[in-house]
C-alpha positions, 0 to 999 in steps of 0.5 A: 493496467497493473492489477492485483495479480501483477502488483509485485513490489513486495509486502514492505514498502518504505517511505524515504524523504526526497530531500535525503538522497544519502538515504535513497539507496539504503532504503531501497536495499532494505525494503521491497520498494521505496516511496520517495516522498516529496510531500509530508516528509519534506519541510516547505523550505526544502521542497526545491531541494527535494525535487532537485535530489529526486532528479539528480539521484536516480534509482531502479524505477521498477522499485520506486514510487514518488509521492508528490504533493496534493492536487490543490497545493502550490507544490503539485505542478513543480513536483510533476515538472521534476518527476518528468525529468526522472525515469519514474512513472509510478506516483502516489497522489496524497489526499486523493479526493476525486476521479477528476484529479486522477485524470490529470495524471494521465501517463503515470501509474497512480497510487491513490492515497485516500486519506480525507473524508472526501477521498474515502467517500469517493474511493469507488470512482477513484479505484475505477480510473484506468491508470490507478494501479493501487490504492492506499489509505491514511489514518492520521490525515483522515482523522485530522480532516474530520476534526479528530485528534487520534486514529487509535484507542489507548490500546493501539486499536483503530477507532471505528472511523479508521476501521471503516475507511480501511475496509472501504478502500480494501473493498473498492480495490478488490471490486476494481481488481486493484491492489491496496496498500495498508497504512503505516504503523507509527509506533516504531518500537512496537514491533509486536503491534506492527506484526499483529496489524500486518498479519491482519492486513495479509489475511484480509487481502492487502497487497503490502504495508507501508512503513516509515523505518527500516526496522519495520521491514522484516516484521512486515515481511514475516507477517505476509509470508505464510508459515510452513504448516500453512503452505503444507496444508494449502498444497495438500488441499489443492492436491486433494481437490484435483480428484474431487468434484464440488464440495468435499471434506478435507482434514475434517473441514468442508471445502468449497471454491472460496476455501480453494481460492484461499489455498491458492493465495497461500501457495502464491505468497509462498513463492 
């Protein structure tokens, strides 16, 4: 099982329409990993073209996720048939709503995209399935599934239902030692807003943030990378801890095991 410790695709994961093979390599070159998308990014009339392009234009499978269509759609089985002809074995299941759906994908490393009311409420059982290697959540489909019209307030912050979903998926992932990918930021031009959200994601424990445009990649990478001062402090703290026993004080602050774990995470991300 690919747990949090070995989920190493990098912090910036870029969506790319599967029916645009001319963009495949560019997307992979610009991001840490790419999601070749057979679902929402491809119009219904172009699904066959997307599947054909997926098969005919292979990339490094270690850095590729394929988002197929949902379990209950007519495109689910054709997507799986196309995927079987490729070297890719890491797929994203959109609108994941139950462990039973994930069980049907045995043989693949599954990233369960929880973006419906049913999926959010079932996320604990979904995360516990053995071949679920990561979770992701989606705000817009979630709000649409419950009859809403917007996941965010006018100032760009999430509404309470979206915040609840985001936290629920993150906690379910942590409880099952499974990495969690934060949702996309739709306002492409608002890099400041993206930066704040990605910094919060990194500090909260997300493994990565998905994005929809190459211009967002650098901002996400910067947000996940600790500053030089943060790295200095973390390394100094861990060095001091080597000669201490139990709780101690460092640079005016109490230090116990949770604080040391924070420091270890900072050092790991710096590498």
